[in-house]
N, C-alpha and C positions, 0 to 999 in steps of 0.2 A: 548490527541486525540481530534481531531475536525471532525465532519462529516457535510456533506451538499451536495448540488447539484450544478453542474456548471451552471445551468440556473437560480439559485436563490442566488447568491453570496452575494447580499444586505441582506440576512438574517444572514450572518456571518461577519459583519463589523469589528470585532476585529481580523480576519485573518490577520496575518502579511502581510505587503505588497508585499514583495518579492515571498511568497507562493501564494497570490491572482493574481500576474502577471503570474506566471508559469502555474497556472491553467487556466487563461484567454488565455494564449499562446496555449495551448493544445485544448482548446474550439475552436480557430480560426485556428489552423492549421493541426491538427489530425483527421482522420475521418476513415471509414472502408476500404477505399483504401491505406492508409498508410501501407506500408511494415513493416513487423515485423523487428526490429532491434534497435539500440541505436542511439540517436540522441543527440547532444551537444545544450545548449542554451548558456552556458557560460563555455566550457570546463568541466573539473572535479568539477566546483563548483556547476553547475546546469546542468543535463542531464536528459534524459528520456529515457524508453524503451517501445517499443509496443511489446505487446505479443498476441498469440492465445494460450491459455492453457486449459486443461481440469481440471475439480474440481475433488476433492478426497473426500471420506468419511472421516469426521472429526477425526476419531481415526486413519487413515493413514497420517494425517499432522502432522508435528513438529511445535510448536511454536517457534518464531524467535524475535530477537531484534537487534538494530544496536546502536552503539555509536557515530560516526562522521556525519552520515547523518539523515535528516528528509526524511521520506518517505510519498510521496503523491500518493495514489492509486486511479485511475479513472476507473470505469467500462464503457466501450463504447459499448458492446453489450453482451447480457446474463444476468444471475443472478449469484452474487458470495457471498457465505457465508464467513463472516470474523469473527473468533472466536478470542476475546480479552480478556485479563485480566487486572484487575485495579490496580494489585499490581506489584512491581519490579520483574524483573527476577530472582527470589530467588531459584528456583529449580535446579536439577543437570543439567549441562551444557553437552550436548551430542556431539555437534560439535562446536568448538570455531573457527571461521575464521575471526575474529574481524580485526585482524592485517592486513591481506592481501585482504579481501573482505567486511569488515565492517558487518558482519552477523554472529551472533551465534545461534544455535538451543538448546532448552532446553526440559527438560520433561515437559508434559502438566501440568500446575497448576489445583489443585483441583477447584478453582473457575474461571470459565471460562463463557463467554457469547457470544452467536451467532448473530451476525447482518446480515441482508439480504441487499445486495447492488444491486440497479436496475440500468438501464442504466442512464449515466450521474451522478450518485452518486459517491462522493469522500470521502475518509478518509484520514486523516493527522495523522502519527504516529511520535513522537518525540523520540529522543534517549532514550532507555531503556524501551519504551512502548513495551509490549509483544502482538504479533499478530500472528494469523495463517491464512493466505490466503489461497484462492481457495478452500475453503470447499464446499461441495455439499449441496445445499437446499433440504430439505425433503428427503434425501438419493439419489437424481436423479443426477447422473454425468452428466454434460453438459460442453459445450465449452464456454470459457469467452474470448472476446477481451478486453484487458485492457491496461493502461499506468501507469507506476510507474515512477514518477518523483522523483530524488534525489537530495536534496538541501543540501550542506555543511552546517553544523551548525554555522561555523564561517563565512557564506556568509550573514546571516541575520544581 
């Protein structure tokens, strides 16, 4: 997991080049007027989705992980709570869609940490890193405009 801000990428010089380019692409080409939807950068190897979503109470969200894609999540507008676990996905699998959609939902691990992402903040999740997106901050449900970049692991 790597955390940063799109306006201060020099603070994360160890970020893999192709991830850095993907973040810069979003910074230069996506804004509040970009329609919601999926956009390809390099076909199924690198693509992103723009969404307007509502946050939810942390206990209503299910943690997830991926196997084939790196997730780069960037907040464009609003605030997003992101619950993370530093341990591998070892709890009970609730919904395994790894084969068809590269996502599995698991029971919430006992050790979970909440991060608060502000506009222009990003977080990178590598395969098997457990995360619970779209959590409300201070229990206040709100709208978040965000981008999720999917980068195939074998693309790096």
